[in-house]
Backbone as JSON Lines, residues from 0, in Angstrom:
{"i":0,"aa":"M","n":[0.84,-1.19,0.0],"ca":[0.0,0.0,0.0],"c":[0.88,1.24,0.0]}
{"i":1,"aa":"K","n":[0.51,2.21,-0.8],"ca":[1.28,3.45,-0.9],"c":[0.99,4.36,0.3]}
{"i":2,"aa":"N","n":[2.05,4.98,0.79],"ca":[1.91,5.92,1.91],"c":[1.57,7.3,1.35]}
{"i":3,"aa":"N","n":[0.36,7.77,1.61],"ca":[-0.06,9.09,1.17],"c":[-0.1,10.1,2.31]}
{"i":4,"aa":"L","n":[0.51,9.75,3.44],"ca":[0.49,10.64,4.59],"c":[1.52,11.75,4.45]}
{"i":5,"aa":"T","n":[1.18,12.92,4.98],"ca":[2.15,14.0,5.07],"c":[3.12,13.68,6.21]}
{"i":6,"aa":"K","n":[4.2,14.42,6.32],"ca":[5.14,14.21,7.42],"c":[4.45,14.46,8.77]}
{"i":7,"aa":"T","n":[3.58,15.45,8.8],"ca":[2.82,15.72,10.03],"c":[1.97,14.52,10.4]}
{"i":8,"aa":"Q","n":[1.25,13.97,9.43],"ca":[0.4,12.81,9.7],"c":[1.22,11.59,10.11]}
{"i":9,"aa":"E","n":[2.35,11.37,9.46],"ca":[3.21,10.25,9.85],"c":[3.62,10.37,11.31]}
{"i":10,"aa":"S","n":[4.03,11.57,11.69],"ca":[4.49,11.78,13.05],"c":[3.34,11.63,14.06]}
{"i":11,"aa":"I","n":[2.17,12.12,13.71],"ca":[1.0,11.94,14.58],"c":[0.71,10.45,14.75]}
{"i":12,"aa":"L","n":[0.8,9.68,13.68],"ca":[0.56,8.25,13.74],"c":[1.56,7.57,14.69]}
{"i":13,"aa":"V","n":[2.83,7.92,14.57],"ca":[3.86,7.34,15.44],"c":[3.59,7.7,16.89]}
{"i":14,"aa":"L","n":[3.3,8.97,17.16],"ca":[3.05,9.42,18.53],"c":[1.83,8.71,19.13]}
{"i":15,"aa":"C","n":[0.77,8.6,18.37],"ca":[-0.45,7.95,18.88],"c":[-0.22,6.46,19.12]}
{"i":16,"aa":"T","n":[0.53,5.83,18.25],"ca":[0.83,4.4,18.4],"c":[1.66,4.15,19.65]}
{"i":17,"aa":"L","n":[2.68,4.97,19.85],"ca":[3.53,4.82,21.03],"c":[2.75,5.08,22.31]}
{"i":18,"aa":"Q","n":[1.89,6.11,22.29],"ca":[1.12,6.44,23.49],"c":[0.13,5.32,23.8]}
{"i":19,"aa":"A","n":[-0.47,4.72,22.79],"ca":[-1.4,3.6,23.02],"c":[-0.66,2.41,23.63]}
{"i":20,"aa":"L","n":[0.55,2.17,23.18],"ca":[1.37,1.1,23.75],"c":[1.68,1.39,25.21]}
{"i":21,"aa":"L","n":[2.0,2.64,25.52],"ca":[2.27,3.03,26.9],"c":[1.05,2.84,27.79]}
{"i":22,"aa":"D","n":[-0.13,3.1,27.25],"ca":[-1.37,2.85,28.0],"c":[-1.47,1.38,28.41]}
{"i":23,"aa":"E","n":[-1.14,0.5,27.47],"ca":[-1.2,-0.94,27.77],"c":[-0.16,-1.33,28.81]}
{"i":24,"aa":"Y","n":[1.03,-0.74,28.72],"ca":[2.06,-1.02,29.73],"c":[1.59,-0.59,31.11]}
{"i":25,"aa":"L","n":[0.93,0.57,31.19],"ca":[0.47,1.05,32.48],"c":[-0.57,0.09,33.08]}
{"i":26,"aa":"K","n":[-1.45,-0.46,32.26],"ca":[-2.43,-1.44,32.76],"c":[-1.71,-2.64,33.37]}
{"i":27,"aa":"C","n":[-0.69,-3.11,32.68],"ca":[0.08,-4.26,33.19],"c":[0.84,-3.88,34.46]}
{"i":28,"aa":"L","n":[1.43,-2.69,34.47],"ca":[2.21,-2.24,35.62],"c":[1.32,-2.09,36.85]}
{"i":29,"aa":"S","n":[0.11,-1.63,36.64],"ca":[-0.82,-1.44,37.77],"c":[-1.1,-2.75,38.49]}
{"i":30,"aa":"K","n":[-1.09,-3.86,37.75],"ca":[-1.3,-5.18,38.37],"c":[-0.09,-5.59,39.21]}
{"i":31,"aa":"E","n":[1.06,-5.0,38.93],"ca":[2.3,-5.35,39.65],"c":[2.71,-4.27,40.65]}
{"i":32,"aa":"E","n":[1.84,-3.3,40.89],"ca":[2.17,-2.14,41.73],"c":[2.77,-2.53,43.08]}
{"i":33,"aa":"N","n":[2.27,-3.58,43.69],"ca":[2.74,-3.99,45.02],"c":[3.82,-5.07,44.95]}
{"i":34,"aa":"N","n":[4.32,-5.3,43.77],"ca":[5.31,-6.37,43.58],"c":[6.5,-5.82,42.79]}
{"i":35,"aa":"T","n":[7.07,-4.74,43.28],"ca":[8.09,-4.01,42.51],"c":[9.4,-4.77,42.34]}
{"i":36,"aa":"N","n":[9.59,-5.87,43.05],"ca":[10.81,-6.67,42.88],"c":[10.63,-7.8,41.87]}
{"i":37,"aa":"S","n":[9.45,-7.89,41.27],"ca":[9.21,-8.99,40.33],"c":[9.86,-8.7,38.98]}
{"i":38,"aa":"I","n":[10.16,-9.77,38.28],"ca":[10.75,-9.63,36.94],"c":[9.76,-8.97,35.99]}
{"i":39,"aa":"I","n":[8.48,-9.23,36.17],"ca":[7.46,-8.62,35.31],"c":[7.47,-7.1,35.48]}
{"i":40,"aa":"Y","n":[7.54,-6.64,36.73],"ca":[7.61,-5.2,37.0],"c":[8.84,-4.61,36.31]}
{"i":41,"aa":"S","n":[9.97,-5.29,36.43],"ca":[11.21,-4.81,35.83],"c":[11.12,-4.74,34.3]}
{"i":42,"aa":"I","n":[10.55,-5.76,33.7],"ca":[10.41,-5.78,32.24],"c":[9.49,-4.66,31.77]}
{"i":43,"aa":"I","n":[8.35,-4.5,32.44],"ca":[7.4,-3.47,32.02],"c":[7.99,-2.07,32.19]}
{"i":44,"aa":"T","n":[8.66,-1.83,33.32],"ca":[9.23,-0.49,33.52],"c":[10.34,-0.21,32.52]}
{"i":45,"aa":"S","n":[11.1,-1.24,32.16],"ca":[12.12,-1.07,31.12],"c":[11.48,-0.68,29.79]}
{"i":46,"aa":"Q","n":[10.39,-1.37,29.44],"ca":[9.69,-1.04,28.2],"c":[9.07,0.36,28.25]}
{"i":47,"aa":"I","n":[8.61,0.76,29.44],"ca":[8.06,2.11,29.57],"c":[9.14,3.15,29.3]}
{"i":48,"aa":"I","n":[10.33,2.95,29.84],"ca":[11.42,3.91,29.6],"c":[11.78,3.93,28.12]}
{"i":49,"aa":"I","n":[11.97,2.76,27.53],"ca":[12.36,2.69,26.1],"c":[11.3,3.35,25.23]}
{"i":50,"aa":"T","n":[10.03,3.02,25.44],"ca":[8.95,3.55,24.61],"c":[8.73,5.04,24.87]}
{"i":51,"aa":"S","n":[8.86,5.46,26.11],"ca":[8.72,6.89,26.42],"c":[9.81,7.7,25.74]}
{"i":52,"aa":"C","n":[11.03,7.19,25.74],"ca":[12.12,7.89,25.06],"c":[11.87,7.94,23.55]}
{"i":53,"aa":"S","n":[11.32,6.87,23.0],"ca":[10.95,6.89,21.58],"c":[9.89,7.95,21.32]}
{"i":54,"aa":"Y","n":[8.93,8.05,22.21],"ca":[7.89,9.08,22.09],"c":[8.52,10.47,22.12]}
{"i":55,"aa":"L","n":[9.42,10.69,23.06],"ca":[10.06,12.01,23.18],"c":[10.93,12.33,21.96]}
{"i":56,"aa":"D","n":[11.59,11.32,21.41],"ca":[12.36,11.52,20.17],"c":[11.44,11.93,19.03]}
{"i":57,"aa":"E","n":[10.3,11.24,18.93],"ca":[9.34,11.57,17.86],"c":[8.72,12.94,18.1]}
{"i":58,"aa":"W","n":[8.49,13.29,19.36],"ca":[7.94,14.61,19.7],"c":[8.89,15.71,19.21]}
{"i":59,"aa":"E","n":[10.18,15.49,19.38],"ca":[11.16,16.47,18.89],"c":[11.18,16.52,17.37]}
{"i":60,"aa":"Y","n":[11.06,15.37,16.74],"ca":[10.98,15.32,15.28],"c":[9.76,16.1,14.81]}
{"i":61,"aa":"F","n":[8.63,15.88,15.46],"ca":[7.4,16.59,15.11],"c":[7.59,18.1,15.24]}
{"i":62,"aa":"A","n":[8.27,18.53,16.29],"ca":[8.51,19.96,16.5],"c":[9.34,20.56,15.38]}
{"i":63,"aa":"R","n":[10.24,19.76,14.81],"ca":[11.08,20.27,13.72],"c":[10.31,20.44,12.41]}
{"i":64,"aa":"L","n":[9.12,19.85,12.34],"ca":[8.3,20.02,11.13],"c":[7.77,21.44,11.02]}
{"i":65,"aa":"I","n":[8.03,22.23,12.04],"ca":[7.59,23.63,12.06],"c":[8.06,24.38,10.82]}
{"i":66,"aa":"K","n":[9.19,23.98,10.28],"ca":[9.75,24.66,9.1],"c":[9.1,24.19,7.82]}
{"i":67,"aa":"E","n":[8.41,23.05,7.9],"ca":[7.87,22.46,6.68],"c":[6.35,22.51,6.59]}
{"i":68,"aa":"E","n":[5.69,22.24,7.72],"ca":[4.23,22.11,7.7],"c":[3.63,22.65,8.99]}
{"i":69,"aa":"Q","n":[2.43,23.15,8.91],"ca":[1.61,23.44,10.08],"c":[2.28,24.35,11.12]}
{"i":70,"aa":"E","n":[3.0,25.34,10.67],"ca":[3.8,26.15,11.59],"c":[3.0,26.7,12.77]}
{"i":71,"aa":"S","n":[1.88,27.35,12.53],"ca":[1.15,28.0,13.63],"c":[0.6,26.98,14.63]}
{"i":72,"aa":"K","n":[0.08,25.85,14.16],"ca":[-0.45,24.84,15.07],"c":[0.66,24.22,15.93]}
{"i":73,"aa":"I","n":[1.81,24.0,15.34],"ca":[2.92,23.39,16.1],"c":[3.42,24.37,17.16]}
{"i":74,"aa":"I","n":[3.45,25.66,16.85],"ca":[3.86,26.66,17.84],"c":[2.87,26.65,19.01]}
{"i":75,"aa":"I","n":[1.57,26.6,18.71],"ca":[0.55,26.55,19.77],"c":[0.7,25.27,20.59]}
{"i":76,"aa":"L","n":[0.9,24.14,19.9],"ca":[1.08,22.86,20.59],"c":[2.23,22.93,21.58]}
{"i":77,"aa":"R","n":[3.35,23.47,21.15],"ca":[4.53,23.53,22.02],"c":[4.29,24.46,23.22]}
{"i":78,"aa":"K","n":[3.57,25.56,22.99],"ca":[3.28,26.48,24.1],"c":[2.37,25.81,25.14]}
{"i":79,"aa":"I","n":[1.33,25.13,24.66],"ca":[0.38,24.5,25.58],"c":[1.04,23.37,26.37]}
{"i":80,"aa":"T","n":[1.87,22.6,25.71],"ca":[2.45,21.41,26.35],"c":[3.78,21.69,27.06]}
{"i":81,"aa":"K","n":[4.26,22.91,27.02],"ca":[5.55,23.22,27.63],"c":[5.63,22.84,29.11]}
{"i":82,"aa":"P","n":[4.64,23.16,29.95],"ca":[4.74,22.75,31.36],"c":[4.85,21.23,31.54]}
{"i":83,"aa":"V","n":[4.12,20.5,30.72],"ca":[4.15,19.04,30.81],"c":[5.5,18.51,30.34]}
{"i":84,"aa":"M","n":[5.98,19.05,29.23],"ca":[7.29,18.61,28.72],"c":[8.41,19.01,29.68]}
{"i":85,"aa":"D","n":[8.28,20.17,30.3],"ca":[9.28,20.57,31.3],"c":[9.31,19.57,32.45]}
{"i":86,"aa":"R","n":[8.12,19.08,32.86],"ca":[8.09,18.1,33.95],"c":[8.75,16.79,33.52]}
{"i":87,"aa":"I","n":[8.45,16.35,32.31],"ca":[9.09,15.12,31.81],"c":[10.61,15.3,31.79]}
{"i":88,"aa":"N","n":[11.06,16.45,31.34],"ca":[12.49,16.71,31.2],"c":[13.21,16.86,32.54]}
{"i":89,"aa":"E","n":[12.44,16.95,33.63],"ca":[13.1,16.93,34.95],"c":[13.78,15.59,35.18]}
{"i":90,"aa":"W","n":[13.3,14.53,34.53],"ca":[13.99,13.25,34.57],"c":[15.1,13.29,33.53]}
{"i":91,"aa":"K","n":[16.11,14.09,33.8],"ca":[17.11,14.44,32.78],"c":[18.02,13.28,32.37]}
{"i":92,"aa":"D","n":[18.04,12.2,33.14],"ca":[18.92,11.07,32.8],"c":[18.17,9.9,32.17]}
{"i":93,"aa":"M","n":[16.91,10.1,31.83],"ca":[16.1,9.0,31.31],"c":[16.68,8.43,30.02]}
{"i":94,"aa":"K","n":[17.1,9.28,29.11],"ca":[17.65,8.78,27.84],"c":[19.01,8.11,28.05]}
{"i":95,"aa":"E","n":[19.78,8.64,28.98],"ca":[21.07,8.0,29.29],"c":[20.83,6.6,29.85]}
{"i":96,"aa":"F","n":[19.86,6.46,30.73],"ca":[19.51,5.15,31.28],"c":[19.03,4.22,30.18]}
{"i":97,"aa":"R","n":[18.15,4.73,29.32],"ca":[17.67,3.92,28.19],"c":[18.83,3.46,27.34]}
{"i":98,"aa":"N","n":[19.7,4.4,26.96],"ca":[20.8,4.06,26.05],"c":[21.81,3.11,26.66]}
{"i":99,"aa":"N","n":[22.25,3.41,27.87],"ca":[23.4,2.69,28.42],"c":[23.04,1.45,29.24]}
{"i":100,"aa":"V","n":[21.81,1.36,29.7],"ca":[21.45,0.21,30.52],"c":[20.44,-0.69,29.8]}
{"i":101,"aa":"L","n":[19.41,-0.09,29.2],"ca":[18.33,-0.9,28.65],"c":[18.52,-1.31,27.2]}
{"i":102,"aa":"A","n":[19.05,-0.42,26.38],"ca":[19.02,-0.67,24.94],"c":[20.34,-1.09,24.32]}
{"i":103,"aa":"H","n":[21.45,-0.75,24.91],"ca":[22.73,-0.95,24.21],"c":[23.71,-1.82,24.99]}
{"i":104,"aa":"N","n":[23.28,-2.98,25.38],"ca":[24.16,-4.01,25.94],"c":[24.93,-3.59,27.18]}
{"i":105,"aa":"H","n":[24.37,-2.7,27.94],"ca":[25.05,-2.26,29.17],"c":[26.42,-1.66,28.89]}
{"i":106,"aa":"R","n":[26.57,-1.05,27.73],"ca":[27.84,-0.42,27.37],"c":[27.63,1.06,27.09]}
{"i":107,"aa":"I","n":[28.66,1.85,27.42],"ca":[28.61,3.29,27.17],"c":[29.45,3.58,25.94]}
{"i":108,"aa":"K","n":[28.8,3.82,24.82],"ca":[29.51,4.02,23.55],"c":[30.49,5.18,23.61]}
{"i":109,"aa":"K","n":[30.07,6.27,24.26],"ca":[30.91,7.47,24.31],"c":[32.18,7.24,25.14]}
{"i":110,"aa":"E","n":[32.19,6.17,25.91],"ca":[33.35,5.87,26.76],"c":[34.0,4.56,26.33]}
{"i":111,"aa":"N","n":[34.26,4.44,25.03],"ca":[34.96,3.3,24.47],"c":[34.28,1.97,24.82]}
{"i":112,"aa":"N","n":[32.94,1.99,24.78],"ca":[32.14,0.8,25.08],"c":[32.41,0.21,26.46]}
{"i":113,"aa":"S","n":[32.72,1.08,27.42],"ca":[32.94,0.6,28.79],"c":[31.63,0.07,29.36]}
{"i":114,"aa":"L","n":[31.74,-0.79,30.36],"ca":[30.55,-1.38,30.96],"c":[29.83,-0.36,31.84]}
{"i":115,"aa":"A","n":[28.54,-0.2,31.6],"ca":[27.74,0.78,32.33],"c":[27.67,0.47,33.82]}
{"i":116,"aa":"I","n":[27.67,-0.82,34.19],"ca":[27.53,-1.15,35.61],"c":[28.71,-0.64,36.43]}
{"i":117,"aa":"F","n":[29.87,-0.43,35.78],"ca":[31.03,0.1,36.5],"c":[31.18,1.61,36.34]}
{"i":118,"aa":"N","n":[30.8,2.12,35.18],"ca":[31.13,3.51,34.87],"c":[29.96,4.48,34.86]}
{"i":119,"aa":"L","n":[28.74,3.99,34.97],"ca":[27.58,4.88,34.98],"c":[27.4,5.44,36.39]}
{"i":120,"aa":"S","n":[27.02,6.7,36.44],"ca":[26.76,7.31,37.74],"c":[25.73,6.5,38.51]}
{"i":121,"aa":"R","n":[25.92,6.37,39.8],"ca":[24.98,5.64,40.65],"c":[23.72,6.47,40.91]}
{"i":122,"aa":"N","n":[23.76,7.76,40.58],"ca":[22.64,8.66,40.83],"c":[22.06,9.12,39.5]}
{"i":123,"aa":"L","n":[21.03,8.46,39.05],"ca":[20.39,8.84,37.79],"c":[19.02,9.42,38.09]}
{"i":124,"aa":"N","n":[18.74,10.55,37.46],"ca":[17.45,11.2,37.64],"c":[16.5,10.7,36.56]}
{"i":125,"aa":"C","n":[15.81,9.61,36.86],"ca":[14.83,9.06,35.92],"c":[13.73,8.38,36.74]}
{"i":126,"aa":"P","n":[12.6,8.09,36.12],"ca":[11.5,7.48,36.87],"c":[11.95,6.2,37.56]}
{"i":127,"aa":"N","n":[11.43,6.0,38.78],"ca":[11.82,4.81,39.52],"c":[10.64,4.17,40.26]}
{"i":128,"aa":"S","n":[9.78,4.98,40.86],"ca":[8.66,4.41,41.6],"c":[7.46,4.2,40.68]}
{"i":129,"aa":"F","n":[6.51,3.43,41.15],"ca":[5.27,3.21,40.4],"c":[4.63,4.54,40.03]}
{"i":130,"aa":"Y","n":[4.62,5.48,40.99],"ca":[3.95,6.77,40.73],"c":[4.77,7.67,39.81]}
{"i":131,"aa":"D","n":[6.09,7.49,39.78],"ca":[6.9,8.19,38.77],"c":[6.46,7.75,37.37]}
{"i":132,"aa":"Y","n":[6.36,6.42,37.19],"ca":[5.95,5.9,35.88],"c":[4.54,6.35,35.53]}
{"i":133,"aa":"K","n":[3.68,6.35,36.52],"ca":[2.3,6.78,36.28],"c":[2.25,8.25,35.87]}
{"i":134,"aa":"L","n":[3.05,9.09,36.53],"ca":[3.09,10.51,36.16],"c":[3.69,10.7,34.77]}
{"i":135,"aa":"L","n":[4.77,9.99,34.47],"ca":[5.38,10.08,33.14],"c":[4.36,9.76,32.06]}
{"i":136,"aa":"L","n":[3.64,8.66,32.23],"ca":[2.67,8.26,31.21],"c":[1.47,9.2,31.17]}
{"i":137,"aa":"G","n":[1.12,9.76,32.33],"ca":[0.07,10.78,32.36],"c":[0.48,12.02,31.58]}
{"i":138,"aa":"C","n":[1.72,12.43,31.73],"ca":[2.23,13.59,30.99],"c":[2.21,13.33,29.49]}
{"i":139,"aa":"I","n":[2.64,12.12,29.1],"ca":[2.64,11.77,27.68],"c":[1.21,11.74,27.15]}
{"i":140,"aa":"F","n":[0.27,11.23,27.95],"ca":[-1.13,11.24,27.54],"c":[-1.61,12.67,27.29]}
{"i":141,"aa":"I","n":[-1.26,13.59,28.18],"ca":[-1.69,14.99,28.01],"c":[-1.17,15.55,26.69]}
{"i":142,"aa":"T","n":[0.1,15.29,26.38],"ca":[0.67,15.83,25.13],"c":[-0.06,15.26,23.92]}
{"i":143,"aa":"K","n":[-0.38,13.96,23.97],"ca":[-1.09,13.35,22.85],"c":[-2.5,13.9,22.73]}
{"i":144,"aa":"D","n":[-3.15,14.15,23.88],"ca":[-4.5,14.69,23.89],"c":[-4.53,16.08,23.25]}
{"i":145,"aa":"V","n":[-3.56,16.92,23.61],"ca":[-3.49,18.27,23.03],"c":[-3.19,18.16,21.53]}
{"i":146,"aa":"L","n":[-2.3,17.26,21.17],"ca":[-1.96,17.04,19.76],"c":[-3.21,16.74,18.94]}
{"i":147,"aa":"L","n":[-4.05,15.84,19.44],"ca":[-5.24,15.46,18.68],"c":[-6.3,16.56,18.66]}
{"i":148,"aa":"R","n":[-6.31,17.4,19.69],"ca":[-7.24,18.54,19.68],"c":[-6.85,19.56,18.61]}
{"i":149,"aa":"L","n":[-5.55,19.69,18.37],"ca":[-5.07,20.66,17.38],"c":[-5.04,20.09,15.97]}
{"i":150,"aa":"F","n":[-4.98,18.77,15.86],"ca":[-4.85,18.14,14.54],"c":[-5.92,17.06,14.31]}
{"i":151,"aa":"P","n":[-7.2,17.37,14.56],"ca":[-8.23,16.33,14.4],"c":[-8.42,15.9,12.94]}
{"i":152,"aa":"K","n":[-8.34,16.85,12.04],"ca":[-8.54,16.54,10.62],"c":[-7.44,15.59,10.14]}
{"i":153,"aa":"E","n":[-6.2,15.91,10.51],"ca":[-5.07,15.08,10.09],"c":[-5.19,13.67,10.67]}
{"i":154,"aa":"Y","n":[-5.63,13.59,11.93],"ca":[-5.77,12.29,12.58],"c":[-6.85,11.46,11.9]}
{"i":155,"aa":"N","n":[-7.97,12.07,11.58],"ca":[-9.05,11.34,10.91],"c":[-8.63,10.85,9.53]}
{"i":156,"aa":"Q","n":[-7.82,11.63,8.84],"ca":[-7.3,11.19,7.54],"c":[-6.36,10.0,7.7]}
{"i":157,"aa":"I","n":[-5.59,9.99,8.78],"ca":[-4.71,8.85,9.07],"c":[-5.54,7.59,9.25]}
{"i":158,"aa":"L","n":[-6.61,7.69,10.03],"ca":[-7.44,6.52,10.31],"c":[-8.01,5.91,9.04]}
{"i":159,"aa":"L","n":[-8.35,6.76,8.09],"ca":[-8.87,6.26,6.81],"c":[-7.84,5.43,6.07]}
{"i":160,"aa":"Q","n":[-6.57,5.82,6.18],"ca":[-5.52,5.1,5.45],"c":[-5.04,3.85,6.17]}
{"i":161,"aa":"V","n":[-4.87,3.93,7.48],"ca":[-4.25,2.8,8.17],"c":[-5.15,1.58,8.29]}
{"i":162,"aa":"K","n":[-6.45,1.77,8.13],"ca":[-7.34,0.61,8.25],"c":[-7.13,-0.38,7.1]}
{"i":163,"aa":"Y","n":[-6.46,0.03,6.04],"ca":[-6.22,-0.85,4.91],"c":[-4.83,-1.52,4.95]}
{"i":164,"aa":"I","n":[-4.06,-1.2,5.98],"ca":[-2.73,-1.81,6.09],"c":[-2.88,-3.25,6.57]}
{"i":165,"aa":"E","n":[-2.23,-4.16,5.86],"ca":[-2.3,-5.57,6.24],"c":[-1.34,-5.84,7.4]}
{"i":166,"aa":"N","n":[-1.69,-6.84,8.2],"ca":[-0.79,-7.25,9.28],"c":[0.47,-7.88,8.71]}
{"i":167,"aa":"L","n":[1.55,-7.8,9.49],"ca":[2.78,-8.47,9.1],"c":[2.55,-9.97,9.14]}
{"i":168,"aa":"K","n":[3.17,-10.66,8.19],"ca":[3.02,-12.1,8.14],"c":[4.37,-12.76,8.42]}
{"i":169,"aa":"P","n":[4.48,-13.45,9.57],"ca":[5.75,-14.1,9.88],"c":[6.05,-15.23,8.9]}
{"i":170,"aa":"I","n":[7.32,-15.43,8.61],"ca":[7.75,-16.49,7.72],"c":[8.44,-17.56,8.56]}
{"i":171,"aa":"N","n":[8.18,-18.82,8.26],"ca":[8.83,-19.95,8.94],"c":[8.62,-19.94,10.45]}
{"i":172,"aa":"E","n":[7.47,-19.58,10.88],"ca":[7.18,-19.53,12.31],"c":[7.02,-20.95,12.85]}
{"i":173,"aa":"I","n":[7.56,-21.19,14.04],"ca":[7.42,-22.49,14.69],"c":[6.04,-22.52,15.34]}
{"i":174,"aa":"K","n":[5.23,-23.49,14.97],"ca":[3.82,-23.46,15.32],"c":[3.42,-24.35,16.49]}
{"i":175,"aa":"N","n":[4.29,-25.26,16.91],"ca":[3.87,-26.16,18.0],"c":[5.08,-26.69,18.77]}
{"i":176,"aa":"E","n":[4.78,-27.34,19.89],"ca":[5.82,-27.88,20.78],"c":[6.67,-28.93,20.07]}
{"i":177,"aa":"K","n":[6.04,-29.78,19.27],"ca":[6.77,-30.85,18.58],"c":[7.82,-30.26,17.63]}
{"i":178,"aa":"S","n":[7.45,-29.26,16.86],"ca":[8.4,-28.63,15.92],"c":[9.53,-27.93,16.68]}
{"i":179,"aa":"Y","n":[9.14,-27.23,17.76],"ca":[10.16,-26.57,18.57],"c":[11.14,-27.59,19.13]}
{"i":180,"aa":"R","n":[10.6,-28.67,19.72],"ca":[11.43,-29.69,20.37],"c":[12.38,-30.33,19.36]}
{"i":181,"aa":"K","n":[11.89,-30.64,18.17],"ca":[12.72,-31.27,17.14],"c":[13.9,-30.36,16.78]}
{"i":182,"aa":"E","n":[13.61,-29.09,16.54],"ca":[14.68,-28.16,16.16],"c":[15.65,-27.91,17.31]}
{"i":183,"aa":"F","n":[15.11,-27.74,18.51],"ca":[15.97,-27.49,19.67],"c":[16.88,-28.68,19.94]}
{"i":184,"aa":"D","n":[16.31,-29.91,19.9],"ca":[17.12,-31.1,20.14],"c":[18.21,-31.26,19.09]}
{"i":185,"aa":"N","n":[17.88,-30.97,17.85],"ca":[18.87,-31.06,16.77],"c":[20.01,-30.07,17.02]}
{"i":186,"aa":"L","n":[19.69,-28.84,17.39],"ca":[20.73,-27.84,17.66],"c":[21.57,-28.23,18.88]}
{"i":187,"aa":"T","n":[20.94,-28.82,19.88],"ca":[21.66,-29.27,21.06],"c":[22.66,-30.37,20.69]}
{"i":188,"aa":"E","n":[22.23,-31.31,19.85],"ca":[23.13,-32.39,19.41],"c":[24.3,-31.85,18.62]}
{"i":189,"aa":"I","n":[24.03,-30.93,17.7],"ca":[25.11,-30.34,16.89],"c":[26.11,-29.63,17.79]}
{"i":190,"aa":"T","n":[25.59,-28.85,18.74],"ca":[26.47,-28.11,19.65],"c":[27.31,-29.07,20.49]}
{"i":191,"aa":"Q","n":[26.68,-30.12,21.01],"ca":[27.41,-31.1,21.82],"c":[28.51,-31.77,21.01]}
{"i":192,"aa":"S","n":[28.2,-32.1,19.76],"ca":[29.19,-32.71,18.89],"c":[30.37,-31.78,18.65]}
{"i":193,"aa":"L","n":[30.09,-30.52,18.45],"ca":[31.18,-29.52,18.26],"c":[32.0,-29.35,19.53]}
{"i":194,"aa":"I","n":[31.35,-29.38,20.69],"ca":[32.08,-29.28,21.96],"c":[33.05,-30.45,22.08]}
{"i":195,"aa":"E","n":[32.57,-31.66,21.8],"ca":[33.41,-32.85,21.91],"c":[34.56,-32.82,20.91]}
{"i":196,"aa":"T","n":[34.33,-32.23,19.76],"ca":[35.37,-32.18,18.72],"c":[36.41,-31.09,19.0]}
{"i":197,"aa":"L","n":[35.94,-29.94,19.49],"ca":[36.82,-28.76,19.55],"c":[37.36,-28.44,20.93]}
{"i":198,"aa":"I","n":[36.79,-29.02,21.97],"ca":[37.3,-28.69,23.3],"c":[38.1,-29.86,23.88]}
């Protein structure tokens, strides 16, 4: 299918998609609110940080469209959402945490790929408590809400186009336990044989 969206519409689509995903993460996180040491809590909060940073990156991209499209609306959007964005930006180390701990193998690229667990500051200003995450996602919701109030026509045009997009179709997907077991056992045998030969 051909993409007939403007850059503004593309960016609105990305922002709305990311915010909807964050809504789902918050529902899951709420079930784990009293179990903050669980692996599920850790996984969800990691995804919240990664997805929130993606949202903020796209928000900045959208702001740069000011030179190309919708100048007056984008200026109004930025003025209205400034207090909310200022609050989000108080977590000034969120992207550093995303980059060096969650997304890039626990390595700090700017420091010759040194290990983050040894070289990252022990004091990072980023969301940590359940209510920090809840406030972060609430702030992102507000920005998306204002965005759609200012760009309702563009959003409705997006909806008309995206309903015709087909789902991704996985290739060679393993469909059952028997197929998984056969392939896993085969790989285990090959690996064991190589261990016996090479070690």
